[in-house]
N, C-alpha and C positions, 0 to 999 in steps of 0.2 A: 306299345312302344315305350311307355313310361317305366316299365320294369326290366326291359331288355336292353343290353348294351349294344349300340350300333355304331358303325363308322360314320363320321360326319358327312362323308360324301354320298351316303345313301339316304340322307334326310330329304323328304319332299319339301316343297315350298311352304305348305301349311305348318308342318312341324317346325321349320326354321322360324317362321313368323311367331309362333307360340313361344318358342325358346327366347327370341329377342324380347318379347313383351314381358315374360317372367323375369328374365335377367335384368331388364330395364327397371322393373319394380324394385329389384334388389339393389341396383345402383342408386335409386332414389333413397332407399333406407340408409345405404352407406353414407350418402351426402348428409342426411339428417344428423347422424351421430358423429360424423367427422368434422363438419364445418362449424358446428356449434362451439368447437374449441376456440374460435375467433372471439367469442364473447365470454367464454368461460375463463380465459386467461386474465383479462382485466377484472372480471367478477371475483375470481379467487384472489387476485392481487389485493383487492380492497378487503374482502371478507376474511381472508386468512393473513393479512398484513405481510405481504411478500415484496421482495425486490424484483426488478425487471428479470434478473437471471433466474430467480426462484420461480417466478410465475410461468416461464416458458417450459418448465418441467411438465406442465399439462400436455404439451405436444410431445415431449420426450417420452413420457410414460405411455402415452397412447400409441405412438408409432414405433417405439423400440420393439414392440411385440412382433412387428414384421421381421426383424432380424432374428429374434429368438425362435419364432414359430414357423418360419417359412419352410424349412426342411421337414420338421415334424408334420406340417400340414400336407406335404407331398406324400409322405408315408401313410397318413390317415386316409387321404383320398384314394391312394392306390389300393388300400385294404378294404374300404367300405364303399367306394364309388363316390361320384359327385353329389348325388341327391342326399344321401345320409350324411356326407361330410358337410354339406351346406346346412343341414338341420343342426348338427353339432355346433357349427359356427354361430348360428343364431342363438342357441342355448347359452353359449359362452357370453355373448353380448347381453342377453337378458340378465344373467348373473351379475355382470359388471355394472349394469344400470342399477340393480338392486343394492349393490354395495354403497351407492350414494346415500342410502338412508342412514346407516350407522355413522357414515362420515359426516353427514350434516348434523346429526344429533350431538356429535362430540366436537364439531368444527375442527376436525383433524385433517390437515392437508395430505398427510401420508396415506390415509385410508382412501381419500379421493383419488390419489394417484394409483392405488391398487385397483380401484374400480375402473379407472381409465385403461390401465394395462390389460385388465380382463376383457373389456370391450374391444381393445385393440387385438387381443388374441383371437377372439371370434371373427373379427374383421379380416385378420391375416388368413384364416382358414377359408373364408368366403372369397377373398380376392384371389387366393391360389386356385380356386375353382372357376370363378366367374370370368376372369380375364382370358385365360386360354380358351375357355368354352366359347365366349363370344367371338374370339379371334378365328377359330377354326370351324364355327358352325355354318360358315358360308365361304365363298371364294376368298382366297388370301388377298387378291388385288383390291377388294372392297372392305378389307378388315378395318382400315382406318375410318371408313364411313360408319361401320357398325359401332366402332369404339366412340365415334363422335356422338352417335345417338345415345350411347350409355353416358357419355359426358354431359349431354343436355339433362338427362334424368338426374345425374349426380349433382350438377351445379345448380339446377333449379331448386333442388332440396337445400343446397348450400345458401341460396339467396333467402329462402324462407326460414331456415332453422334459427339464425340469430334473431330474426324478427319475432318468431314464435316464442323463443326463450325470453326475449325482452318483454313481450306482451304478457306472458304467464308469470314471470318471476319479478320483473321490475315494475315500479310505480312512478307516476309523474312526480310525486313528492320526493322521490329518492334523490333528486338533484340537491335539495336542501340538506338531506342526510349526508351525502357525499362531501358537501362543503363543510359541514359540521365535523365530520370525521377527520378531514384534512386540516382543520383549524388547530387541532391539538388542545382544545379547551375543555374537552370532556374528561371526567375522572375515569379511572380504570373500570369500575363497575358499570357505569352507564355506557361506556364504549363497548364493553364485552356483550352487554345485553342487546345493544343495537346490532352488532355484528352477528350474534347468534340468531337474531330474528331474520336478518338478511340471508344467511346461509341456509336456514331451514326451509326457505321457499322452494328449494329444489326437490324436496322429498316427494311431494305429490306428482309432479311431472315425470320424474325418473321412475317412480313406481308404476305409473301408467305405461311408460315406454318399455319397461321390463316385461310387462304382460303382453304388449303388442309384439315385441320381438320373439317371445316364446311361441305365440300363436302363429306368427309367420313362418317360424321354423317348422312347425307341424304342417303348415300348408305346403311348403316346398317339398317335404318328404312324400306327401301323398298327391302331389300335383301331376299333370301330364307332361312335365318337363322331360324330354328324352334323355336317357343316360347314354352319352356318347363315348366313344373310344378315341382319345386325343392322340394316341401313339401309333395310329395306323400310318404306315409308310407307303408312299407311292414307289414304283419301281425305280424312278430317278433318285428319290431320297435314299432308298435302300442302297443303291450303288454308290451314291456320294458319301454316305455315312459308313460304308464298309471299312473296317479297321479302326474306327473311332471308338474309344473305350469310355470316355466320360465327357461331360459338358466343357471341360477345360480344352477340349479339342476344337471348340467353336469360338475363335477370337471375337467375332462380331457379337456373340452372346455376352461375353465377359465385358466388352466395351459398352454394350447396350445396357447392362445392369448398372454400370457406373454412371452412364448418361441418365438413366432413370433416377438414380440416387440424387444426382445434382438437380435434375428437373423438378422432382417433387419437393425437394428442399427449397428451391427458389419459389415455387408456387405457394407453399405454405407460409414462407416468410412474407410474401406479398399480401396474403390474406390475413394471417394471424397477428401480424404486427401493425396492421394499418389502424386499428382502433387506438392502440397505444401511441402511435405516431400522431394521430389526430388530437389526442389529449395534450400533446406538447404545443398545439396551436390554440389551446384554450377551450377546446370542446369537452363537454362532459360526456359520460358514458351513454346517456340517452340520445344525444345527437350523433355521437361517433358510431353508434351501432349500425348505422346505415352503410358505412363504407365497405365492409366485406361484401354486402349485397351489390354495390356498384362494381366491385372487382369481378364478382361472379356473373353479373349481367354481361360484362365485356367478354367473359369466357364463353357464355352461352352464344353470344353473337358470333364468336369464332367457330364454335361447334356447328352452328347452323350453316355458316358459309362452307365449312368442310363437308357437310352432308350434301350440299348443292354441287360443289365443285369437284370433289374427289370421288372416283378417279376420272370422271368424264372430261373435265377441263384442265385439271392439274393432277399430277401424280402425288401420292402421299409423301414421296421422298422430297420433291420440290417444295411441297407445302411445309414440310419439316424444316428445310433450309431457310425458307423465308421467315418462319416464325422465330427460329433461333436468332437470326440476325436482328429482327425487329425487337426481340427481347433485350438484346445487348444495348441497342440505342435507347430504349425506354429506361433501362437501368441507369444509364449515364444521365438521363434527364432527372431521375429521382435524386441522384447525388448532387448534381450541379445546379438545378433550378432553384432560384431564390427570389420569387416574385409573388406578392400577395394578390389573390384573386377572390372573386365571389362567384361560385358556380353552384347551381341547384340550391341556392339559399345558404350555402356554407361559406363563411369567411375563412380562407385557409391559404396555405402556401401552394403554389403551382405544383411543387414536387409530389404532393400527395395524389394528384390526379395522374401523374406519370405512373405512380405506384399502382393505382387502381387500374390503369390501362394495361398493365402487364397481364391482366386476365385474358386479354385478347390473344396475344401470341402463345401464351401458355396452354390455350385450349387444344391446339393440334400437335403439341410436342409429344405428349404422352401417347396420343393415338398414332403418332408416327414412329416412335421408338419401339413400341411393343411388337408390331408385326415384323419390322425389320430385324428384330433381335431373335424372334422365335421361328422365323421362316426356315423350313428345311430341317428342323431338329428331329422329326420322326419319333423314334422310340425314346428319345431324350426329352420329349416335350414337357412331361410333368416335372422332372427335376430342373429343367431349364426355366420353366415358369416359376418354380420356387426360388431360383436365383434372382429372377427379376422382381419377385415379391420382396425378397430380402433387400433389394435396392430401395424399396419404399421407406426403409428406415431413415432415409435422408430427411423425411418429415420430422424425425425425432432429433437429429443432430443439428440441422441448420438453424432452427429457431433458438436453440440454446446458445449456439455460437453467436448468432445475431444479438441475443440478450447480453452476452458477455461483452461484445464489442460496443453495444449501446451504453453499457455502464462505464466502460473504459474511455471510449471516444464520445460520441453523442448519437442520438437515434438516427440522424440523417447520414452521418459519415459511415455508420455501420452497414449501410446498403452497398458499400464497396464489395461486400461479400458476394454480391450477385454477378459481378463482372467476369471473374475467371470461370464461373459456372457456365455462363452463356458462351464463352469462348470455346470451352470443351464441347458443348452441345453442337456448335457450328462444325467442329472437327468431326464429330460422329456423323452428322447429317451429310457432310460432304464426302468423307473418306472412310471413317471408322466402320460403318456398317457393311462395307465392301470387303473387309479383310477376312479371308476364309482360312488362312493358315498363319501361324506364328513365324514360320520360316519364309523369308522373301524368295527363296529358291524354288518353293513349291508353287 
């Protein structure tokens, strides 16, 4: 079965379980390399002496690859199939991790961004394969449940990745070094020597990561993962799609891609900016590193609820509506709350806990948008999936926009960016996913 292309509706239960386990392992790896950006941003800001705006190009370089590579990824997967395509994706990621070595040796931010873009390129290929695969490998009614399982794998990796990075790269004594660097009392030579030593700590972990990614790519290629045909059409889908010539004939797909763009943007803003926001409250990097893990813990709690409740107790559509609405109210809490609290040993403003809590509603938004946007595409599934993957470039755009607003306004007021995003997501959850034609007359 591993070498033969089969229709998803012919897979037995054992093959489906194997596929879910292997894809789950892939999503764990996606989380490791993606969510470490939350600590890379402030780390590079210090080591490469960047502004807020410049530091968020970490996320931009990483995620803009989704926009650039989504359509080429679809053609690659169509030509070589899912398994070989996944192997190529892991090889790209391994190459990107290896680029960190010359970047660290020269302390050149531009080379780091090149490495991040290359990792993002590999991830775009993998996401183009993994998301539709896990959506159609079982009944579409429980797709959000399977996506939630993938989300647990991804976000659990997201919890541990900043902590692993901090444990491997940072030292307890670094707090004194950061204070000294910010004091401005060091001469240029001493400061450069200190920054060079700091940045070169990434060489060993990223070299090891490169080797592991390469090895996992080979594992996927020769694994028992079934090669499925995602473009198989039922009779109902074939009749419904008769006369449709492109993905532009599916309004709910286009609206879903934009919803995904806004959702992933709000999610990455909530996670990747929280360390910098904590810094404005007097926390150093060693204390603030825990906050992305709090956000992702809230996300995992949401995923686990989704696994239990969907679709037995609540439909994936109603879950999406609830989460989008809750996200809007929590965003207003981030902006408007101004009260000092001590929670989990952190002396902070209450607003940062509203920001961390956004992880909970964000958990089921992605899992809700994807199946509603891809349902019924039939032979347009691969190119439709590529359009949705293109929407993931919201991860690139939104943090940079937030960084600009933070420099112009302030770091708390910049979170107004989240409000219109959640308003649109509510529209898509309530009405947008139902639109089958651009013409009201049809």
